[in-house]
Each structure stands twice: as C-alpha cells, then as structure tokens.
N, C-alpha and C positions, 0 to 999 in steps of 0.2 A: 504494500500500500504506500502510495506516495505521501511523503511528509508535507504537511501544510502549515504555514506560519500565520499567527494571529498577532498583529502588532499592538504595542503600547508605546506611548510617548512619555519620557521622563522630562518634565519641565521644571527647571530650578530645583527646588527641594521636594517637588511633588511628582508622583507617577500618575499620569492621567490616562485613563482607558479610552480608546477609540471605540467606534461601533463594532459590533460583532460581525465577523465575515463568514459566510457560509462555506463550508468545505465543499462542498460541492454546488317559366311554367307553361310549359306547353300542355294544353288539356287533351284528354283522350278518354275513350270509353272505360279504360281500366281504372280511372280515378274514382269512379262511382263506388268502387270497392274499398277505397282508402278512407277511413274515418277522418273527419275534419280535424279532430283533436290530434290525430297522429301526424297530420301535415304540420300543425303548429309545433308538435313535439320534435319533429325532424329539424325544424328551423332552430329549435333551442339546442340541439346537439344530437349526435348519433346515439348516445346512450339512452336519452329520453325517448327518441323515436323507436329504439329497439324494445324498450319496455312496453310502449304503447302497442306495437305490433304483436308482441307476445300476448297481451291482454285480449286483443281482438282476433287471435289466431283462428279460433273456431268459426266465428261469425264471418270473418273476412275471407280467409284463404280457402276454406271449404266451399263457401258460396261461389267464389271466383273460379275455383277448379271445376265445379259442376257446370257453371255457366260456360266456361271455355270448352268443356267437353261437348256440351249440347250444341253450341252455336258455331264453333270454329274448328275444333280439333279434327273430327273425322272428315269435315269438308275440305280442310286444307291438306291434311296429311294422309287421308285414306282411312279405310275401315279398321286398319290395324293400330291406329292411334288409340291410346288408352290412358286413363287416370286410375291409379290404384291407391286405395286408402287402407292402411293397416294400423290397428291400435293394439298395443301389447301391454301386459301387466304381469308383474311378478311380486310375490310377498317380500322378496329381498330388496325391491326397489322402493323409492320414496314417492313414486307416482307413476301414472301411465305414460307410455312412450307412444307418440303418434307419428306415423310415417305417411308421406304422400309422395308418389312417384309418377312421372309422366314419361311415356314411351313415344318417341318420335321416329316413325319408320323412315329409313333412308333407301333401302333396296331389298328386294326379295326375288326368289326364283321358285316357281311352282314345281311341285313334285308330281308323282304319277298317281296319287290317290284322289285326284279331282280338285275342284275349286275349294279354296279355304285351307288347303294343306300345302304350305310353302316348304320347299326343300331347304332353303336358306333364308336367313333374316338378319339384316344389318340395321341397327337402330341406335339413336341417341337416348340417353336416360338422364332426366333431371329430377331431383328430389330434395326433400327436406325432412328432418327428424327433429321433433321437439320432445325433450325428455328432462328428467331431473337426476342429477348425480347423487351419490351417497350423502353428500353434505346438504342436499336440498337445493342446490344451485340449478337454476333453469338454463338449459343449453339448447341452442338451435344450430344444427349441423346441416350444411348444404352439401349436395353431391351432384356431380355431372360427369358424364363419361360416354363411352361407346361400347357396344357389345355386338358380337357376331355369333350366331348359332346356326347349326345345320342339322337336319334330321338324317340319322343313319338308316331309317326305314321310312317308307312313304306315309305311314299313319301316325307319326310322331311318338312311337313307342320308345324310341331311343334318340335323344337329342344331346348333342355336344356343343358347348359354348365357351367362348373366351371373351373377357372384358377387361377394361381398364377404367376405374372410377376414381375421380379426385374428390376428396372430402375436405371441407374447411369449416371451422367453427366460427360463428359470428361474434360471440362475446369475447373470446380470448385469443383469436387469431391462430389456432392450431390448424395444421393441414397434413394430409398424408395421401399417398397413392396406393390404391388397392387393386392388385392384379388377380383375376379369378379364372380358374378353369373349372367349369361345372358340367355335370352329367345328370340327365334325367332319363331313366329307363323304365321298363315295364315292372321291374321288381324293386326299384328304389332309386335313390339319388346319391350323388357324391360331389365333393368339391375340394379343391386345393386353392388356398388364398394366401397371398403374401402382402403384408401391410408395411409400407415403407414411409416413415415420417419425413416430411419435407420442411418442417419448421423446428426451431430449437426450443430451449427451455424458456418459459414465460411465467410471469407472476401468477400464482394461484391464490388459494385461501391464505389468510394471514400466517406468515412464517414459513410458507411453502412456495415452491415453484413446480411447474408441471410441463410435460411435453406429450405429444401424440404417441400412443402406444404402437410399437412395431413388433413384427414377428411373422410366423407362418402357422397356418392352421389347416388341418386335414379333417374333413368330416364326411360321414356317410350315414345313410338312412335305408334300412332294409324293410321292404314292405312285408308285413305278416298277413294282413287282409287289405281290402280296399281302403280301410280307415285306420288300421293299426300299423305302427312301424317301430322298429328298434333303431334308436339313434345313438351315435357315438362320435366323438371328436377328440383329437389330440392336437394341442397347441404349444408352440414354443414361443413365449413372449420375451422381449427384451425387458430387463428390469431397469431400475433407476440409474445403474452404472453405465447403461448403454452397451455393455459388452457381455455381461453374464446373462444366462438364460434361465427363465422359469418355465418348467414343463407343467402344463395343466391338461387334465383329461376329464372327459365327461361321458357317461353312459346313461341312457334314459329310454323312456317309452313315449311315443307320439300317438295322439288320438285325435282324428279329424272326423267327428260324427256328422258334421255339416260342412259344406264347401266354404262357409264363412267363418267357421270356428276351428281353431287348432289348439290343443292342450298338450304340453310337453312336461313330463316329470322326469327328473334325472338326479344323478349324484355326481358331484364335482370334486376333484382332488387337485392338489398342487397349490392351493391358496393357504392363507395363514391357518385356516381351519377348514377341513373337509366338511362339505355340507350338502344336504339335499335341497333341491330347488324345483319350483313349479313355475311354468311360463304359459300364459294364456294370450293367444293372438286372435283378434277379431278383424276380419277382412270385410270391408263395406264397399260395395260398388258405388261409384259416383257418376251422376249424369246419365244421359241416354234415356230412351223410352222406358217406362215401367215394365219390369219383367217379373214373371212368377217367382216367388221365393222357393229356392231349391228345397227338396225334402230332406229330412233327417235320414241318415244311412246306418246309424247304430254302429256295431262293431264289425259289420261286414261279414264276408264268408271266407274262411280259411282256405288257402290254396288258390284263391282267385287273384287275378292280376289287378294291379292298380290302374286307374285311368291315366291316359297320357296328359302331359302338361303342355301348355301353349308355348310355341316357339318364341312368342313375343312377350313372354312374362318378364318383368323387371328383374335385374340382378338383386338377390337378397343377401342378407347377412353383411350388408354394408350400410347400416343405419346409424348407430351411435358411434361417434368418434371418441373412443375410449382413450384415457390418458393415464400416465404414471406420474407420481409426484415424489418429491424428496424435500427434506428440510433444508431451508436456505441457511447456510452457515452465517454466523454473525458477521464474519469478515466480508463475505460477498454482499450481504444486505447493507452493511454499513457503507461499503464502497458505492453501491448502487444509489442509496438514498442520501448519503452525505452526513457529515458530523458538523454541528454548529457549536462554536465556542464563544461564550460571552463573559466579560469580567463583571464581577459582582459590584465592585466599588466604581464610582465615577473617578476617584482619584485616590492615590495612596502615597504616604510619605516614605522617603527612603528609610530602610530599616524596619518597616512595618510588614504586616501580613497581608497578602492579596489572595482573593478567591476567584476561581474559575468554575464556570458551569458548562459541562459538556452535554449536548442534547442530540437525540436522533428523532426522526419524524414519527416512528411507530415502534412499539415494543417488539422485542425479538424473542424467539422461543428458547434462546440460550444466553448465558452471560456474554457480554461484549467487553473484552479486556483491551484496554488502551494504555499507551505509554505517553506521558506528557512531560515536557521539559521546557524550561526557560532558555531562550537563545537570544543573541544580540539582534536588535532590530535593524531596519534599513535606515538610510539617510546618512548624513555627514558625521553624526555623532552617536554611534550605537553604544548601548550599555556594554560594560566589560565584565566577563565572567570572573568570579572570585573577587571582584571589587564592588560590583553593584548587586550581584545575584550569584546563586549557586546553580550550575547547570546539571545537577544530578537528576536523572530521570525519575519520574514518579509513576507508579502503576495505579491506574484508575479503572474501576469496573462499573459498567452500567448493568445492573442486575436484570435477570429474566423478568419480563413483564413491565419493566420501568423504561422511561424515555429520557432520563437525565441522571447525572451524578455530579458531585461537587468536589473540587480539589483545592487545597490551600498551599501557598508557598510563602516562605519567610525571606524577605529581601534583606540584603546585607546593609548595615549602617555605613554610609559613606559621607562623612562630614566635609570632605574636600570637594564634593561635587558642586559646581557653581553654575552650570549651564545644562540645558535640556539634553537628555539622552534617550534613545529609543530602545524598547525592549519588545521581544516577540515570544510567541508560544508555539512550540512544535508538537503536533499530535500524530501518532501513528498506531497501527494495530500492534498488539503485543506479539503476535506471531511473526510479524515482519520487521520488528524493531531490531 
C-alpha cells in the first residue's frame, strides 16, 4: 500500500493543523408498457429506474410479451417464433424464480416427416430471469445467444443441439458465456455445459466481493415413463480461489404429471452440507389464441416412450447467473475505499500532545491494522526528527465493525524554534509497512 502524507504546519510556537486530506424521447408503441413513474425514475438514475422496473415486472413485461407474441412475433418471424414463461420455486430459495425467453427463428430445413417437422433449426434466444439470492437480494439476469439443432430422425425423437449464450446481471455487472451441447431422445435427455466468467471480482454484500461462477456440468435424465424420469448431474465448479475445484453431484427423480408442471426431488452432495432439495417449475404459455388446457397424465405407463421435444425449444439451465463470493481483506477494502486522517486539535504547542483520527467509509469484517508515523512536512522549513518530533512508528487498529480509531503523539519540546515548520503524517497498512 502506498504511503500517504497528511501535513501540519508549525507556526512560531504553535503547531497548526490543516484540513484533513482524503487518502484516496422518441415515442413508440412500446412506451405504453412503461409506467410513467418508471420514466421519471430513469431520469433520476439507473438504480431508481431498475427498482421501478422490478416492481412492475409482472404487470409490464408479461403484458408486453403476450402483446408482442399476439400482434408481431409470428407475423414477423414465422410460426416458429415463441415466448416461453417458466416460474420455478424451491424450499431452499428465498422466493420464486421467473424466466421469460423469446425464440427468434433464423433458418430451418424441413425433414421427411411432412410439414411442421424441421430437420434443422437455427434461432436466436433472448431472455431474462428474475430471482432472489440466499441473502434476499433481487437479481435480474439477461441472456442472449444463438442455438443450432438438428433432428437425427424425421419425427424429432432424437435431437442434437449446440448453443452459445451470454449472460449478464443488471444490478452488479457480472457476465459469463455458457456453451451447451444438448441431446433430447426418445428415452431421455443429456447435456454438457461449460460456464466461462467474462467479468472479474465486484463488490457484493457488505464485507464481501463476488464474481460469476465458472465450471463444467454434465447432466442426464432417463425416462422411466412418459412422466417419470431419473435425473443426475455432476458439476465441477471453480471456487473463490479461481483455481481449485469443487465437485458437486446430484441425483433425483423428475415428475411431469402435466405439460405445464414439473416437480424434481433430489439429493445434492459437495456443498458445505449435503442436503435434499425439491424444485417445482410451472411453464405458462403466453399469447396466441386460447387453447384447450392439456390433460393430466399421472405417472404414465412403464416401458412407454416419452414424447418428442420441439426442435425450437429454448436452451434451458441457463437462467440464474450464479456467483461465488469471498471476504474482502481489510487491506484490499481499505485501498479501494480510502483512509481519511484528521487532526483533533486546531493547533498544538511545541512539546504538547497531538491527536489523530483515522477513518474508513464503512466497517470491515476484520480488524484493519495500520502503521502511523510523524514525518517532516513539505515546504522550505520542514520539522526535524528528534528535534521537533519522534518518528517512531505507531500501530493503530480500526476494530471489526468500527469506522475510526484515534492515535496520540507526544511532540518534543523545542525552545529554540523561532519560525514556522511543517510536519506531516504517514499512514500505511501494517502488512506492507
């Protein structure tokens, strides 16, 4: 940590403290969906606008998505354009997770099974996920990318796909690239995904910093009946050191008694504590003409094949942009935020005691140890060590949870001093002193 000096001026027989020095509108149809108060909030700042849009997420974005699907989507992009809405909930989470994805067809080639059965599909995917992390903080994660799928058989019983999705978080600026190879077959599904962070460490909750989680995941689901499946996954995540790896595994049972409802129960290992988990996902169609509600299918029939999936379905398991966090060391946070030094007295006589107050903007999760010493000041007549002061370093600690500490220094008595002299204070981190 670089040493910083804080000056004092010695004038005649008085030591006078100077001020403390810091250590460191075009209108359009879409506007009808933006609440007026959110427009005002955006003018006030991005943070205010963000909070307003989060509040109006359901009423605004859902309505606009359905309207876009009805009036523009299929007309502009064709019948394979689609909006997909999925809402997930788990007892381990602090709230529901809501996902919206739009599929924009770019190119397709028909197969041999007749109209509606494309052999290949190339599309863009845009989406947003709104969820709450374990600390209750609301996050909005956007994603956009491209996917290519092709059917290995004419009736979509075997579909192979590859995609690249870019995720970014609106609140804290995290981002990562997700490459996916997925397979959907008659008897189950499989995927291989690699998560590559493209942003560094950023401030998180008080005393911590976080970055996008990176790693590789392999997952598979084996169909038992049309509605029951055996799910398993193995993931190697990067931990907070960015080099060591955490191996997580999961095995569970999936149950889809209705095309709109999916329930997964599983057991996960590799975390601080192994735990069972339940995950409920509700898929709600948006827009389009009213359609009959699909019937409930129960547990299905054993030995029967699962129904084929759409080649145009959005890439899944790229919803929440998960992060890993680490404690910010006091040294790092002090360097980032700065240390302020102020003198307690307006003036001090030679030979008297002077006090210094050292402050930081916010409390730290650990003690911050500093080294403070008096040094000659600048100017034509600096104070002289061992004549006007003692330059012995003094250790000062700002305790955990505190934002300041006070240190006192005894000036030397110098009866021969007849003119102004300058004095300064040097502050450095104990670890770098």
